[in-house]
VEXGU-707566 format. One record per atom (N, C-alpha, C, O): residue in three letters; x negated, y negated, z negated. Coordinates in steps of 0.001 Angstrom, whole numbers, padded with zeros to 6 digits, always signed. Layout:
BEGIN
ALAXYZ/...
***
This chain:
BEGIN
UNK-009365+013410-009434/UNK-009350+014833-009748/UNK-009697+015680-008541/UNK-010025+016857-008687/UNK-009632+015096-007337/UNK-009770+015878-006117/UNK-011194+016051-005639/UNK-011426+016046-004430/UNK-012157+016201-006526/UNK-013543+016404-006122/UNK-013702+017756-005422/UNK-013182+018771-005887/UNK-014422+017758-004306/UNK-014670+019011-003590/UNK-015810+019791-004208/UNK-015796+021022-004199/UNK-016805+019086-004749/UNK-017983+019762-005278/UNK-017777+020288-006691/UNK-018358+021305-007070/UNK-016946+019592-007476/UNK-016679+020002-008853/UNK-015247+019607-009198/UNK-015028+018587-009852/UNK-014275+020400-008767/UNK-012862+020048-008975/UNK-012518+019817-010440/UNK-012956+020556-011321/UNK-011721+018770-010683/UNK-011278+018474-012038/UNK-012357+017963-012960/UNK-012220+018045-014180/UNK-013440+017430-012391/UNK-014595+017074-013221/UNK-014287+015995-014248/UNK-014904+015974-015313/UNK-013353+015103-013957/UNK-013068+014006-014877/UNK-012582+014498-016233/UNK-012765+013814-017240/UNK-011963+015677-016273/UNK-011413+016186-017526/UNK-012184+017373-018074/UNK-011723+018039-019002/UNK-013347+017643-017513/UNK-014183+018701-018071/UNK-014628+018316-019480/UNK-015012+017171-019722/UNK-014577+019252-020391/UNK-014967+018977-021767/UNK-016489+018928-021895/UNK-017194+019852-021490/UNK-016970+017845-022460/UNK-018395+017656-022720/UNK-018536+017291-024180/UNK-018315+016141-024559/UNK-018899+018253-025000/UNK-018937+017987-026437/UNK-017537+017891-026998/UNK-016738+018817-026858/UNK-017241+016772-027634/UNK-015965+016627-028351/UNK-014872+015960-027533/UNK-013794+015695-028064/UNK-015118+015676-026242/UNK-014108+014985-025436/UNK-014371+015218-023954/UNK-015397+015777-023568/UNK-013432+014782-023142/UNK-013583+014953-021701/UNK-014597+013960-021129/UNK-014977+012987-021780/UNK-015019+014234-019900/UNK-015928+013318-019207/UNK-015324+011922-019141/UNK-015994+010939-019460/UNK-014062+011827-018728/UNK-013411+010523-018626/UNK-013310+009838-019973/UNK-013477+008621-020059/UNK-013041+010595-021025/UNK-012953+010011-022362/UNK-014295+009426-022793/UNK-014327+008392-023460/UNK-015399+010067-022424/UNK-016721+009505-022708/UNK-016880+008161-022006/UNK-017356+007194-022602/UNK-016478+008105-020727/UNK-016609+006860-019962/UNK-015775+005751-020603/UNK-016245+004624-020763/UNK-014533+006080-020968/UNK-013644+005088-021579/UNK-014218+004570-022896/UNK-014317+003361-023109/UNK-014590+005489-023766/UNK-015052+005080-025094/UNK-016345+004285-025015/UNK-016559+003383-025824/UNK-017206+004595-024066/UNK-018434+003825-023900/UNK-018120+002422-023378/UNK-018683+001437-023856/UNK-017229+002337-022405/UNK-016857+001018-021876/UNK-016235+000150-022966/UNK-016392-001071-022951/UNK-015538+000765-023901/UNK-014903+000009-024984/UNK-015922-000591-025948/UNK-015578-001466-026743/UNK-017166-000135-025888/UNK-018225-000720-026713/UNK-018854-001952-026059/UNK-019599-002680-026715/UNK-018572-002192-024800/UNK-019139-003357-024119/UNK-018501-004636-024654/UNK-017326-004642-025021/UNK-019268-005707-024697/UNK-018804-006961-025275/UNK-018364-007985-024245/UNK-017652-008932-024578/UNK-018779-007807-022997/UNK-018536-008828-021982/UNK-017270-008586-021161/UNK-017012-009302-020193/UNK-016490-007591-021538/UNK-015268-007311-020789/UNK-014061-007422-021700/UNK-014164-007268-022917/UNK-012927-007688-021096/UNK-011690-007907-021834/UNK-010837-006647-021902/UNK-010263-006331-022944/UNK-010758-005926-020777/UNK-009894-004751-020683/UNK-010668-003580-020100/UNK-011534-003760-019244/UNK-010352-002389-020566/UNK-010842-001150-019954/UNK-009635-000493-019298/UNK-008650-000164-019961/UNK-009729-000308-017985/UNK-008597+000212-017211/UNK-009055+001406-016378/UNK-010051+001321-015660/UNK-008340+002499-016473/UNK-008573+003637-015589/UNK-007804+003365-014305/UNK-006573+003341-014300/UNK-008535+003161-013225/UNK-007938+002798-011943/UNK-007963+004023-011036/UNK-009012+004387-010505/UNK-006821+004649-010861/UNK-006739+005870-010076/UNK-005655+005747-009017/UNK-005159+004650-008760/UNK-005289+006857-008408/UNK-004353+006811-007292/UNK-002962+007258-007712/UNK-002750+007738-008826/UNK-002030+007091-006799/UNK-000647+007510-007040/UNK-000443+008992-006757/UNK+000679+009488-006864/UNK-001484+009695-006406/UNK-001374+011138-006170/UNK-000887+011835-007438/UNK-001295+011476-008542/UNK-000029+012816-007282/UNK+000527+013519-008443/UNK-000552+014218-009258/UNK-000416+014353-010475/UNK-001616+014662-008608/UNK-002664+015354-009348/UNK-003491+014406-010214/UNK-004217+014854-011101/UNK-003388+013099-009963/UNK-004117+012121-010774/UNK-003308+011599-011956/UNK-003802+010788-012739/UNK-002063+012063-012089/UNK-001222+011601-013195/UNK-001837+011967-014540/UNK-001650+011252-015524/UNK-002565+013072-014585/UNK-003190+013502-015834/UNK-004241+012489-016291/UNK-004505+012374-017488/UNK-004841+011759-015355/UNK-005831+010738-015710/UNK-005165+009555-016406/UNK-005752+008933-017291/UNK-003937+009252-015998/UNK-003188+008182-016652/UNK-002871+008563-018094/UNK-002917+007719-018989/UNK-002554+009821-018314/UNK-002276+010289-019682/UNK-003543+010277-020530/UNK-003493+009955-021717/UNK-004669+010623-019930/UNK-005936+010599-020665/UNK-006307+009158-021045/UNK-006826+008910-022133/UNK-006040+008231-020152/UNK-006298+006819-020457/UNK-005472+006375-021652/UNK-005982+005705-022550/UNK-004204+006743-021666/UNK-003341+006366-022783/UNK-003817+006988-024087/UNK-003772+006350-025139/UNK-004274+008235-024017/UNK-004732+008928-025217/UNK-005950+008247-025842/UNK-006169+008349-027049/UNK-006742+007552-025017/UNK-007952+006892-025505/UNK-007808+005368-025523/UNK-008798+004639-025473/UNK-006555+004900-025596/UNK-006267+003475-025775/UNK-006829+002598-024663/UNK-007268+001475-024911/UNK-006815+003113-023446/UNK-007240+002325-022293/UNK-006027+001992-021438/UNK-005015+002691-021476/UNK-006140+000933-020679/UNK-005105+000624-019721/UNK-005201+001564-018534/UNK-006155+002336-018430/UNK-004235+001509-017648/UNK-004267+002369-016468/UNK-003572+001679-015311/UNK-002727+000803-015492/UNK-003956+002100-014117/UNK-003355+001560-012898/UNK-003409+002633-011829/UNK-004449+003257-011620/UNK-002294+002848-011153/UNK-002236+003807-010049/UNK-001947+003054-008761/UNK-000929+002372-008646/UNK-002842+003179-007799/UNK-002688+002477-006536/UNK-002892+003402-005355/UNK-002754+004619-005474/UNK-003220+002821-004225/UNK-003319+003585-002991/UNK-004356+004702-003096/UNK-005388+004541-003748/UNK-004074+005832-002451/UNK-004903+007024-002589/UNK-006297+006832-002005/UNK-007291+007043-002701/UNK-006385+006439-000749/UNK-007673+006370-000062/UNK-008198+004957+000135/UNK-009399+004766+000325/UNK-007317+003968+000093/UNK-007753+002587+000254/UNK-008136+002035-001117/UNK-007357+001340-001770/UNK-009364+002367-001535/UNK-009807+001955-002872/UNK-010041+000461-002962/UNK-009898-000115-004041/UNK-010395-000178-001870/UNK-010526-001632-001890/UNK-009211-002277-002287/UNK-009182-003166-003139/UNK-008124-001833-001672/UNK-006801-002369-001991/UNK-006398-001987-003412/UNK-005807-002797-004126/UNK-006711-000772-003824/UNK-006354-000318-005168/UNK-007034-001184-006234/UNK-006389-001619-007188/UNK-008326-001428-006071/UNK-009045-002234-007054/UNK-008573-003691-007017/UNK-008465-004339-008057/UNK-008294-004199-005819/UNK-007841-005578-005712/UNK-006475-005743-006387/UNK-006262-006703-007128/UNK-005562-004821-006135/UNK-004239-004894-006754/UNK-004337-004781-008274/UNK-003615-005464-009001/UNK-005234-003915-008751/UNK-005423-003756-010199/UNK-005958-005047-010812/UNK-005487-005481-011864/UNK-006934-005656-010160/UNK-007507-006909-010667/UNK-006470-008020-010680/UNK-006417-008815-011618/UNK-005653-008075-009647/UNK-004600-009090-009584/UNK-003585-008884-010704/UNK-003149-009847-011334/UNK-003214-007647-010950/UNK-002240-007373-012008/UNK-002779-007779-013370/UNK-002026-008257-014218/UNK-004086-007591-013587/UNK-004676-007875-014888/UNK-005207-009300-015007/UNK-005729-009680-016055/UNK-005079-010086-013948/UNK-005518-011469-014005/UNK-007013-011632-014167/UNK-007468-012551-014849/UNK-007789-010746-013546/UNK-009246-010775-013681/UNK-009893-011473-012493/UNK-009382-011420-011374/UNK-011022-012128-012749/UNK-011842-012676-011675/UNK-013137-011902-011505/UNK-013816-012026-010486/UNK-013480-011094-012518/UNK-014656-010230-012441/UNK-014224-008806-012735/UNK-013458-008553-013665/UNK-014725-007881-011932/UNK-014438-006463-012112/UNK-015752-005733-012349/UNK-016740-005980-011657/UNK-015761-004843-013320/UNK-016896-003948-013532/UNK-016446-002546-013154/UNK-015457-002040-013685/UNK-017161-001932-012251/UNK-016808-000584-011802/UNK-017762+000428-012426/UNK-018978+000350-012250/UNK-017192+001372-013151/UNK-017937+002494-013708/UNK-017278+003762-013190/UNK-016071+003936-013354/UNK-018029+004632-012579/UNK-017448+005849-012028/UNK-017012+006790-013149/UNK-017646+006868-014202/UNK-015925+007495-012899/UNK-015384+008407-013902/UNK-016206+009647-014130/UNK-015889+010447-015011/UNK-017270+009828-013346/UNK-018155+010981-013535/UNK-019492+010555-014140/UNK-020519+011197-013917/UNK-019467+009466-014907/UNK-020690+008908-015506/UNK-020582+008876-017035/UNK-020542+007794-017620/UNK-020533+010032-017687/UNK-020280+010070-019136/UNK-021437+009574-019997/UNK-021287+009446-021212/UNK-022592+009291-019386/UNK-023736+008793-020163/UNK-024080+007349-019789/UNK-025178+006872-020075/UNK-023140+006663-019152/UNK-023328+005256-018802/UNK-023522+004428-020073/UNK-022692+004498-020979/UNK-024608+003641-020159/UNK-024854+002826-021354/UNK-023983+001561-021383/UNK-024006+000794-020421/UNK-023229+001325-022438/UNK-022443+000079-022540/UNK-023265-001191-022328/UNK-022747-002142-021742/UNK-024540-001256-022782/UNK-025310-002481-022528/UNK-025497-002787-021047/UNK-025714-003942-020680/UNK-025418-001767-020189/UNK-025531-002024-018755/UNK-024335-002833-018254/UNK-024479-003666-017359/UNK-023164-002593-018823/UNK-021986-003384-018447/UNK-022216-004846-018796/UNK-022011-005736-017971/UNK-022642-005077-020026/UNK-022868-006456-020470/UNK-023945-007139-019639/UNK-023812-008310-019283/UNK-025016-006405-019329/UNK-026107-006980-018543/UNK-025648-007329-017136/UNK-026016-008377-016605/UNK-024848-006463-016528/UNK-024384-006718-015166/UNK-023466-007932-015105/UNK-023567-008741-014183/UNK-022570-008063-016084/UNK-021652-009204-016102/UNK-022422-010500-016332/UNK-022191-011492-015640/UNK-023327-010495-017292/UNK-024115-011708-017555/UNK-024938-012098-016336/UNK-025023-013276-015991/UNK-025545-011105-015682/UNK-026375-011378-014508/UNK-025529-011962-013380/UNK-025963-012879-012683/UNK-024332-011433-013205/UNK-023434-011946-012172/UNK-023103-013407-012441/UNK-023134-014233-011529/UNK-022788-013724-013692/UNK-022423-015105-014045/UNK-023608-016045-013935/UNK-023473-017169-013452/UNK-024774-015586-014382/UNK-025948-016451-014384/UNK-026437-016761-012970/UNK-026910-017866-012705/UNK-026324-015794-012067/UNK-026818-015996-010706/UNK-025779-016647-009796/UNK-026129-017217-008763/UNK-024508-016566-010173/UNK-023458-017078-009314/UNK-023215-016219-008087/UNK-022556-016652-007142/UNK-023749-014993-008099/UNK-023587-014083-006963/UNK-022186-013484-006951/UNK-021399-013671-007878/UNK-021902-012761-005875/UNK-020616-012095-005784/UNK-020653-010659-006240/UNK-019624-010077-006585/UNK-021869-010076-006241/UNK-021999-008648-006533/UNK-023314-008400-007260/UNK-024372-008829-006798/UNK-023251-007707-008399/UNK-024448-007346-009154/UNK-024415-005853-009438/UNK-023356-005280-009694/UNK-025571-005239-009390/UNK-025679-003802-009639/UNK-026930-003522-010447/UNK-027983-004097-010173/UNK-026834-002642-011446/UNK-027993-002218-012222/UNK-028768-001199-011399/UNK-028203-000200-010955/UNK-030055-001445-011193/UNK-030869-000598-010312/UNK-032038+000016-011073/UNK-032344-000377-012199/UNK-032682+000987-010433/UNK-033881+001658-010951/UNK-033609+002476-012204/UNK-034508+002678-013021/UNK-032372+002948-012364/UNK-031985+003719-013546/UNK-031516+005104-013101/UNK-031304+005323-011908/UNK-031349+006041-014034/UNK-030924+007385-013643/UNK-029623+007388-012849/UNK-028723+006587-013103/UNK-029537+008293-011892/UNK-028303+008478-011138/UNK-027176+008792-012123/UNK-027312+009665-012980/UNK-026067+008070-011990/UNK-024944+008298-012884/UNK-024889+007362-014073/UNK-024017+007505-014931/UNK-025812+006398-014144/UNK-025787+005449-015263/UNK-025649+003998-014806/UNK-025447+003111-015636/UNK-025753+003745-013515/UNK-025636+002378-013029/UNK-024189+001910-013089/UNK-023265+002723-013097/UNK-023999+000600-013130/UNK-022673-000003-013035/UNK-022738-001142-012037/UNK-023809-001677-011749/UNK-021580-001503-011516/UNK-021457-002621-010593/UNK-020525-003664-011189/UNK-019501-003323-011780/UNK-020874-004914-011037/UNK-019987-006008-011414/UNK-019833-006903-010194/UNK-020812-007239-009528/UNK-018596-007282-009910/UNK-018371-008123-008743/UNK-017168-009020-008986/UNK-016286-008707-009784/UNK-017156-010126-008287/UNK-016025-011035-008394/UNK-014862-010485-007573/UNK-015060-009728-006623/UNK-013657-010874-007950/UNK-012496-010478-007160/UNK-012556-011152-005790/UNK-012034-010624-004808/UNK-013187-012306-005731/UNK-013408-012959-004443/UNK-014239-012058-003525/UNK-013893-011881-002358/UNK-015334-011489-004044/UNK-016173-010586-003249/UNK-015384-009358-002826/UNK-015539-008865-001709/UNK-014536-008868-003725/UNK-013693-007716-003419/UNK-012707-008036-002299/UNK-012519-007239-001381/UNK-012081-009206-002381/UNK-011118-009581-001350/UNK-011811-009812-000010/UNK-011256-009483+001038/UNK-013008-010369-000036/UNK-013761-010562+001206/UNK-014034-009217+001880/UNK-013931-009099+003101/UNK-014380-008211+001089/UNK-014627-006881+001649/UNK-013341-006268+002196/UNK-013343-005647+003258/UNK-012248-006448+001464/UNK-010966-005908+001897/UNK-010522-006510+003228/UNK-010033-005800+004107/UNK-010695-007815+003368/UNK-010278-008492+004599/UNK-011215-008150+005761/UNK-010757-007956+006887/UNK-012521-008075+005494/UNK-013495-007866+006573/UNK-013584-006412+007029/UNK-014025-006147+008147/UNK-013176-005476+006190/UNK-013291-004056+006550/UNK-012464-003755+007791/UNK-011277-004074+007847/UNK-013090-003145+008775/UNK-012381-002777+009999/UNK-011288-001767+009688/UNK-010182-001856+010223/UNK-011598-000804+008821/UNK-010609+000205+008439/UNK-010752+000521+006952/UNK-011476+001446+006583/UNK-010066-000242+006094/UNK-010167-000004+004646/UNK-009315+001163+004171/UNK-009283+001456+002976/UNK-008622+001833+005089/UNK-007717+002907+004679/UNK-008466+004072+004041/UNK-007881+004871+003309/UNK-009773+004162+004325/UNK-010606+005180+003687/UNK-011835+004473+003138/UNK-012863+004375+003807/UNK-011711+003976+001898/UNK-012783+003142+001330/UNK-013114+003567-000087/UNK-013279+002727-000972/UNK-013212+004895-000305/UNK-013485+005376-001653/UNK-014881+005010-002132/UNK-015115+004941-003338/UNK-015819+004771-001209/UNK-017164+004335-001587/UNK-017222+002811-001522/UNK-017653+002241-000520/UNK-016786+002161-002593/UNK-016658+000699-002580/UNK-017967-000010-002299/UNK-017981-001069-001670/UNK-019076+000571-002763/UNK-020369-000086-002625/UNK-020703-000361-001171/UNK-021320-001378-000855/UNK-020300+000539-000283/UNK-020608+000377+001134/UNK-019907-000836+001735/UNK-020278-001292+002817/UNK-018913-001355+001053/UNK-018163-002502+001556/UNK-018501-003780+000786/UNK-018809-004808+001389/UNK-018443-003715-000546/UNK-018645-004927-001343/UNK-020107-005333-001385/UNK-020427-006519-001303/UNK-020994-004358-001513/UNK-022412-004665-001662/UNK-023108-004912-000346/UNK-024151-004321-000066/UNK-022535-005782+000462/UNK-023066-006070+001796/UNK-023501-007531+001899/UNK-022694-008432+001669/UNK-024761-007774+002241/UNK-025246-009163+002305/UNK-024595-009981+003406/UNK-024673-011209+003383/UNK-023944-009319+004390/UNK-023274-010071+005448/UNK-022100-010889+004906/UNK-021746-011921+005476/UNK-021496-010430+003805/UNK-020287-011104+003312/UNK-020401-011581+001872/UNK-019638-012452+001453/UNK-021337-011030+001106/UNK-021441-011402-000305/UNK-022894-011610-000718/UNK-023798-010948-000209/UNK-023100-012531-001640/UNK-024430-012714-002218/UNK-024670-011606-003239/UNK-023857-011404-004141/UNK-025788-010887-003099/UNK-026083-009741-003946/UNK-027121-010096-004998/UNK-028035-010880-004741/UNK-026975-009514-006186/UNK-027899-009803-007279/UNK-028216-008506-008019/UNK-027604-008229-009051/UNK-029158-007704-007517/UNK-029546-006497-008240/UNK-030212-006847-009560/UNK-030903-007860-009672/UNK-029997-006001-010551/UNK-030560-006245-011881/UNK-031328-005009-012331/UNK-030778-003909-012386/UNK-032608-005200-012651/UNK-033445-004100-013134/UNK-033728-004294-014619/UNK-034266-005332-015006/UNK-033379-003318-015460/UNK-033635-003459-016902/UNK-035120-003654-017185/UNK-035975-003107-016488/UNK-035413-004435-018211/UNK-036807-004702-018548/UNK-037469-003535-019265/UNK-038695-003417-019254/UNK-036674-002674-019885/UNK-037209-001546-020649/UNK-037609-000414-019705/UNK-036740+000169-019056/UNK-038902-000088-019610/UNK-039333+000982-018696/UNK-038792+002354-019084/UNK-038747+003262-018255/UNK-038385+002506-020336/UNK-037859+003790-020796/UNK-036647+004225-019994/UNK-036459+005416-019748/UNK-035821+003268-019584/UNK-034580+003616-018874/UNK-034716+003492-017359/UNK-033786+003817-016620/UNK-035865+003026-016900/UNK-036072+002940-015449/UNK-036575+004292-014944/UNK-037752+004465-014627/UNK-035668+005217-014883/UNK-036008+006608-014548/UNK-035113+007129-013428/UNK-034129+007822-013683/UNK-035454+006798-012213/UNK-034669+007241-011065/UNK-034837+008730-010785/UNK-034112+009300-009969/UNK-035787+009353-011459/UNK-036018+010789-011269/UNK-035033+011648-012054/UNK-034987+012864-011866/UNK-034245+011029-012930/UNK-033304+011760-013774/UNK-031901+011631-013194/UNK-031490+010542-012793/UNK-031160+012748-013149/UNK-029802+012758-012601/UNK-028812+013021-013724/UNK-028818+014091-014332/UNK-027953+012027-013998/UNK-026980+012121-015089/UNK-025557+011882-014598/UNK-024705+011416-015354/UNK-025303+012202-013335/UNK-023956+012130-012776/UNK-023358+013528-012781/UNK-024076+014518-012638/UNK-022061+013607-012943/UNK-021374+014895-012993/UNK-020732+015175-011628/UNK-019581+014817-011380/UNK-021504+015819-010758/UNK-021029+016093-009403/UNK-021038+017570-009044/UNK-020226+018018-008235/UNK-021949+018324-009637/UNK-022159+019711-009264/UNK-022100+020608-010511/UNK-022236+020110-011628/UNK-021898+021925-010335/UNK-021915+022828-011489/UNK-023209+022724-012296/UNK-023190+022872-013518/UNK-024332+022469-011619/UNK-025605+022322-012333/UNK-025593+021090-013237/UNK-026195+021095-014311/UNK-024908+020040-012797/UNK-024779+018844-013623/UNK-023951+019140-014865/UNK-024251+018649-015953/UNK-022910+019943-014695/UNK-022045+020297-015825/UNK-022839+021025-016902/UNK-022669+020751-018090/UNK-023705+021951-016496/UNK-024534+022677-017462/UNK-025453+021718-018204/UNK-025588+021797-019425/UNK-026088+020809-017460/UNK-026978+019825-018090/UNK-026209+018967-019093/UNK-026655+018775-020224/UNK-025058+018456-018675/UNK-024271+017582-019550/UNK-023811+018312-020809/UNK-023890+017765-021909/UNK-023340+019524-020653/UNK-022872+020272-021813/UNK-024012+020559-022779/UNK-023813+020568-023993/UNK-025209+020793-022242/UNK-026374+021000-023100/UNK-026716+019729-023863/UNK-026973+019766-025066/UNK-026717+018601-023155/UNK-027054+017325-023788/UNK-026068+017000-024911/UNK-026474+016671-026026/UNK-024775+017093-024610/UNK-023783+016695-025604/UNK-023673+017681-026767/UNK-023223+017310-027851/UNK-024073+018918-026553/UNK-023987+019895-027639/UNK-025236+019908-028514/UNK-025166+020265-029690/UNK-026381+019519-027947/UNK-027643+019639-028684/UNK-028216+018304-029150/UNK-029142+018288-029961/UNK-027689+017184-028658/UNK-028188+015867-029068/UNK-027243+015247-030091/UNK-026027+015229-029899/UNK-027805+014748-031156/UNK-027016+014056-032179/UNK-027341+012572-032121/UNK-028471+012180-032414/UNK-026380+011743-031752/UNK-026665+010304-031641/UNK-026895+009664-032995/UNK-026296+010059-033995/UNK-027767+008673-033014/UNK-028015+007934-034255/UNK-026920+006918-034520/UNK-026717+006491-035657/UNK-026219+006535-033470/UNK-025162+005525-033590/UNK-023827+006058-033129/UNK-023596+007266-033180/UNK-022931+005176-032673/UNK-021574+005592-032299/UNK-021512+006400-031006/UNK-020513+007072-030747/UNK-022564+006344-030192/UNK-022596+007120-028956/UNK-024047+007474-028634/UNK-024982+006846-029130/UNK-024209+008482-027803/UNK-025541+008926-027414/UNK-026126+007911-026431/UNK-025559+007684-025362/UNK-027240+007312-026783/UNK-027827+006288-025929/UNK-028598+006918-024779/UNK-028934+008102-024808/UNK-028871+006104-023769/UNK-029661+006583-022642/UNK-031081+006909-023089/UNK-031683+007869-022609/UNK-031608+006113-024002/UNK-032952+006382-024514/UNK-033007+007725-025227/UNK-033956+008488-025042/UNK-032003+008019-026037/UNK-031953+009312-026732/UNK-031823+010459-025743/UNK-032443+011509-025912/UNK-031022+010257-024721/UNK-030816+011299-023717/UNK-032103+011593-022965/UNK-032477+012754-022795/UNK-032780+010548-022515/UNK-034019+010739-021760/UNK-035084+011381-022625/UNK-035831+012238-022152/UNK-035167+010980-023887/UNK-036141+011584-024803/UNK-035891+013091-024947/UNK-036829+013888-024919/UNK-034618+013470-025101/UNK-034277+014896-025220/UNK-034649+015643-023938/UNK-035227+016728-023996/UNK-034321+015067-022792/UNK-034597+015745-021526/UNK-036087+015868-021255/UNK-036535+016876-020708/UNK-036853+014865-021628/UNK-038299+014961-021443/UNK-038905+016021-022359/UNK-039926+016625-022031/UNK-038272+016240-023502/UNK-038718+017316-024395/UNK-038268+018683-023905/UNK-038784+019710-024347/UNK-037294+018692-022982/UNK-036763+019946-022433/UNK-036737+019833-020907/UNK-035663+019726-020315/UNK-037905+019856-020268/UNK-037969+019652-018812/UNK-037201+020707-018011/UNK-036780+020446-016884/UNK-037019+021896-018591/UNK-036243+022914-017883/UNK-034782+022484-017736/UNK-034140+022767-016724/UNK-034270+021801-018753/UNK-032911+021263-018687/UNK-032878+020062-017752/UNK-031987+019954-016910/UNK-033838+019166-017895/UNK-033888+017931-017099/UNK-033940+018214-015601/UNK-033302+017518-014811/UNK-034692+019228-015217/UNK-034926+019482-013795/UNK-033975+020504-013189/UNK-034102+020847-012014/UNK-033023+020995-013980/UNK-032143+022060-013496/UNK-031201+021610-012391/UNK-030740+022434-011601/UNK-030907+020310-012323/UNK-029985+019819-011290/UNK-030710+019044-010189/UNK-030097+018248-009478/UNK-032009+019278-010053/UNK-032791+018634-008999/UNK-032844+019546-007759/UNK-032744+020765-007898/UNK-032999+018979-006556/UNK-032997+017542-006252/UNK-031573+017008-006139/UNK-030623+017759-005917/UNK-031451+015698-006297/UNK-030147+015067-006144/UNK-029855+014854-004671/UNK-030671+014289-003943/UNK-028688+015306-004234/UNK-028282+015151-002841/UNK-027100+014192-002762/UNK-026009+014497-003243/UNK-027323+013045-002160/UNK-026267+012051-002011/UNK-025209+012546-001037/UNK-025531+012941+000083/UNK-023957+012526-001456/UNK-022873+012954-000581/UNK-022702+011961+000558/UNK-022686+010749+000340/UNK-022575+012476+001761/UNK-022368+011610+002917/UNK-020999+010941+002821/UNK-020013+011583+002459/UNK-020944+009652+003146/UNK-019686+008937+003079/UNK-018771+009302+004244/UNK-019230+009547+005359/UNK-017486+009334+003969/UNK-016476+009556+005011/UNK-015969+008229+005566/UNK-015192+008208+006520/UNK-016402+007141+004979/UNK-015827+005836+005279/UNK-016299+005277+006616/UNK-017419+005535+007057/UNK-015431+004518+007239/UNK-015804+003671+008360/UNK-016244+002349+007742/UNK-015404+001539+007349/UNK-017546+002126+007653/UNK-018070+000979+006895/UNK-018274-000271+007749/UNK-018927-001218+007310/UNK-017732-000284+008939/UNK-017880-001469+009794/UNK-017120-002662+009205/UNK-016058-002514+008601/UNK-017699-003843+009402/UNK-017067-005086+008977/UNK-016832-005982+010190/UNK-017643-006012+011116/UNK-015735-006699+010179/UNK-015432-007688+011211/UNK-015470-009070+010544/UNK-014500-009499+009921/UNK-016603-009749+010689/UNK-016798-011023+010006/UNK-015864-012115+010508/UNK-015600-013082+009794/UNK-015366-011968+011725/UNK-014450-012980+012265/UNK-013158-013050+011453/UNK-012509-014095+011405/UNK-012793-011961+010829/UNK-011557-011963+010050/UNK-011639-012923+008870/UNK-010625-013475+008445/UNK-012833-013122+008346/UNK-013000-014011+007199/UNK-012826-015474+007589/UNK-012508-016314+006747/UNK-013034-015773+008863/UNK-012928-017159+009318/UNK-011483-017556+009567/UNK-011176-018738+009724/UNK-010599-016572+009603/UNK-009223-016860+010000/UNK-008212-016745+008871/UNK-007007-016825+009113/UNK-008681-016559+007641/UNK-007752-016413+006520/UNK-008212-017261+005347/UNK-009390-017598+005223/UNK-007272-017593+004502/UNK-007585-018267+003244/UNK-007544-017226+002130/UNK-006522-016574+001915/UNK-008645-017080+001435/UNK-008741-016080+000373/UNK-008391-016748-000955/UNK-009170-017532-001497/UNK-007217-016428-001462/UNK-006730-017092-002670/UNK-007640-016839-003866/UNK-007875-017737-004675/UNK-008151-015617-003977/UNK-008968-015280-005151/UNK-010265-016073-005181/UNK-010838-016284-006250/UNK-010735-016516-004014/UNK-012007-017258-003967/UNK-011858-018693-004421/UNK-012855-019369-004676/UNK-010628-019170-004526/UNK-010404-020536-004986/UNK-009882-020574-006414/UNK-009686-021651-006979/UNK-009655-019395-007002/UNK-009087-019335-008333/UNK-010046-018763-009369/UNK-009663-018547-010518/UNK-011276-018520-008972/UNK-012216-017836-009850/UNK-012488-018638-011118/UNK-012786-019833-011094/UNK-012367-017905-012237/UNK-012638-018549-013524/UNK-013527-017716-014418/UNK-013860-018130-015528/UNK-013918-016534-013941/UNK-014888-015736-014676/UNK-014312-014733-015659/UNK-015070-014140-016426/UNK-012989-014518-015670/UNK-012426-013544-016615/UNK-012692-012131-016109/UNK-012492-011843-014929/UNK-013148-011244-017008/UNK-013465-009864-016615/UNK-012574-008882-017342/UNK-012693-007674-017142/
***
């Protein structure tokens, strides 16, 4: 809830539900995962996210505020998972098939970390083993501020990476921004959800892109996309991995 650029964005109403509710309900359509869990912090201002998770029949977990590596690891341990799929709470147009594709790709390649690439900002997902997560947690010089997990887990120094690019060129659109970070994004999202009628249970990425291409003034209103600079100390100490036994790396069984 503590976004500086768009405070309270997770609960902003987009159409008939909040941003977070869109993320939850879309994740629940994925077939390759067992549980949908809202993983947030113990901060009092994030308690409302736990209530939203319950309202939409999702699990929830509250962990450390700034040490997201530890928070995700503790959540995975509690749920008995060996694979974690991370979907950001500001990604209300994330396609459920991307979750399934990332998990399958991770299993097929035997890698530690898979990410959907070449797609609109705000629609990618990451899948990684708990072993890869624990390796990042142990190797991080200072995990106390690790809200940008990708900077730690998606590192070739410690984990085998397996990027996945969808075969459908329709969704390979890096020029489109569908993340909810700025007031301009909120206007775009509210327009999409109010003016697009999905043919199925949720608005697909293909339907969204088709609408935006028909309305370039809406599509381009939040351009250019500016990546927020990370606050994290992303240094890794590889020697730490040589001196510990990582329990999760010997117990992997593929449960997500």
